N, C-alpha and C positions, 0 to 999 in steps of 0.2 A: 471405583465406579465401573459397572459393567459397560460393555461396548454399546448395548442398546440404550442404556440410561444416559450414557455420554452423548450418543446421537441425539436423543431427545433434548438434552441440555444445550448442545451446540446449535442444532438445526431448528429447534423449536417446533418439531413435528415428529410423528411416529416414524421409526426406521422402516425402510422398504423391506419387502419380502426378499430373503436371500435365496435366489434361484439361479445365479450365475457366478462364475469365479470372480468377476469384478465386484459384484455385490458383496460377496464374502470378504474380499480383500478390503473393501471400503469399510465394512463393519469392524473387522478384526484388526486390520493394520492401521488404516487411516484414522479411524475413530478410536479403536481400542488401544493403539500404541502411540501414534503421533500426537493427536490432540490431548492425550492423557498425560503427556510428559510435563514435568514441572518447570522446565527451563525458561518458558515464556508464559505469560498470562494468556487466557482465552482471548482477551481484547487484542493483545499483540498478534496472536495467531490469526485473528480475523483480518487485520490489515494485510498480512502476507497472503492469506488465502484469497481475499477479495482481489488483490492485484493480479494473482495468477488466473483466476477464473474469468475476470474481466478481460485480461489480455488474450485469453483463448477464444473470445467471442462465443462462449458457451452460454447462450441466453437462459436456458432453464437453470443452470448452475448459478449464473449471475443473479437471477431473480431469487433463488433459494437462499443464497448467502446474504444478499442484501436484506431480505425479509428477516432472516434469523438475527442478523446484527442489530437491526432496528427493534425487532419484537422483543429481544432479550434485554434491551436497554444498554448493551455493551457500547453502542455508538448512538449518539443523539442524531437527529436529522441534520443539525448544523455541521456536526463532525462528518457525517456521511457526505454532505455536499462539499466539504473541504477535501475529503478523499477523492471525489470525482475530479476536482480541479487538479490536484497533485497527480493523479493517475493520467489525466488527459495530456499533461505536459510531457510525461515520460513514456507514455505508450501511444500517444497520438490522439488528435481531436476526433476523428471518426469513431474510434473505440470509446472515447469519452462520451460521445453523443449517445451511444447505446446505454452506457452506465447511467447517464442523466435520465433517460427515459425509464429505465428500470427502477431507479430510486423513486421517481414520482409515482410509478405504478404500485410499487410495494408500500409506499407511504399511504396511499389510498386503500390498498388491500388490508393493511393492519387495522385501520380504523373501521373499515367495513366489517371485518371479523368481530369487532367489538360493538358494532351497531351504534357508532358515535360519529358525529361530523368530523371530517378531515380538516385539521388546522392548516391554514395556508402557510407556505414558506415565509420566513421572515423577509420583509421587503428591504432591499439594499439601497444604500444612498451613495453619493459620490465619494463620501468619506471612506467607504469600503475599498476604494481603489488605491489607497495609499497616497504617497507624496505627490503633490501637484508640481512642485518645482523640479524640472527635469534634470538640472545639474545636480541637485541633492539626490535625486533618485539614482542617477548613474553612479555617483560617489558611494551611496549606500549599497548599490548592487555590487560594486567592486569589493567593498569591505565584506559584504555577506558572502560573496563567492570565495574569498580567501578564508573566511571563518569556517565555511561548510566544507570546502574541498581541501583546505590546508595547503594550498599552492597559490601563487600570485594570480590575480585576475588576468583574463585574456586581454589582448589589445583591442582598442576601440576602432577597428578598421574594417569591419564587415557588418552587414545587417544582422547576420546570425548572432555575432558576439554583442553588438551594440544595442540593437533594438530587442533582440530576443533574450540572450543570456543576462546581460547586465541590467537592462531596463525592466524586463518582466520577470524572468525566472528567479533571479537573485535580488533584483531591485524591488520585487513585490511578493512573488509566490512564497518563497521560503521565509519571508518576514510576516506573513499573515498570522494572526493570533489563534486561528481556529484549531490548530493541531500543534503539538510540540515538535521541536527539531527531531527528537528521537522517533516520534511517530511518522514524521515525513520520511525519515530514513527507512523505516520498516515498510513503507510503500515503495520508495524509490529503488531500493536494492532489488527486490523481485521484479520490478518493472524493467530495469536495465538487464537483469538476468534473462528474461524471456526475449530480449531484443537481440542477443548474441553479439552485441557491440563491445569489443574487447576493451577499448579505452574507458567508456563509462563504467563498465563492470569493475575494472581495476580501481578507478577513481572513487566510486561510491562505496565499494567494500572496504578499501583501505582507509578512507577518511572516516567512515563510521567506526572502525576499530580504533584508529589512532586518536580520534576525539574522545573516545570512551563512551560515546552515546550508546553504542552496542558493544557489549563485552565479547571476547573471543568465544566463550561458551554459548552466549546468546546468538552469536552469528551462526554457529553450527546448528542450533535449534531452528533458526530462521531457514537455513539451507535445507534441513530435513523437512520442514513444513512445505517449503517450496518444491522439493522433490516429489512430494505426494500429489501436488496439483499441476506441476509443470514438467515433471520428468526428471529421471536420475541423470541423464546425460547433461542437461543444462545445469542441474544442481552441482555436478562435478566441477564445472568451470568455476562457479562461485567458491566451492570448497578449495580448489587449487589456489585461488588468489588468497583466501584467508589463511591457508596453511603456509604459503610462501611469506605472507606478512608476519606471521608468528615466528617463523624461522629467522627472519631479518631482525627481529627484536632481541634475539639471543646474543 
């Protein structure tokens, strides 16, 4: 597929005029080479790309990629809303707020383009919040933490660990049915990658690989996609962790 045709397929719009080096690189490399590679599906690449552009606070790009993901049908509105929540946890609630607003705006835009009424979001109930019994929730959070991170759960001796990590992040978020564990990893790895936080980067790259949710070759495709939208220097950090993990398996 040509670079321009791939742009149309991915972005659901006509490619821009190539009048700058950046525009040429976006068409020829980002679209023509990166998005065109077979190692990840377009849907997988959307999760990585959305995480990067949303973390960058680049509102026009956020709007464009959310619009494309929804308009193409690669992500449903419920899946996009799950993305927003996963992203907010790993990149911060203020950034998540912008994503939430962009999702709502693009949902309306898509239906306005088709001249049809915009369906409302699915109304949520108390059941969507997961377990009510707090002891069960903490126990499940500890189990889920160990299952996702492949290390023992943290101590229950600080608000961060107890109320945040065990009660919500692993007691609820990672157990929500809207996305698979693999898809949540495709969101989380780039989110921690843009954060420059060494421990979460190591934890999430190595656990994704060790669990088999993301293969070694897929991880490097993720990192290449990440490099196109968040920069080579940050991508190199992820790559170094993945390469070191591979060497340790030998």
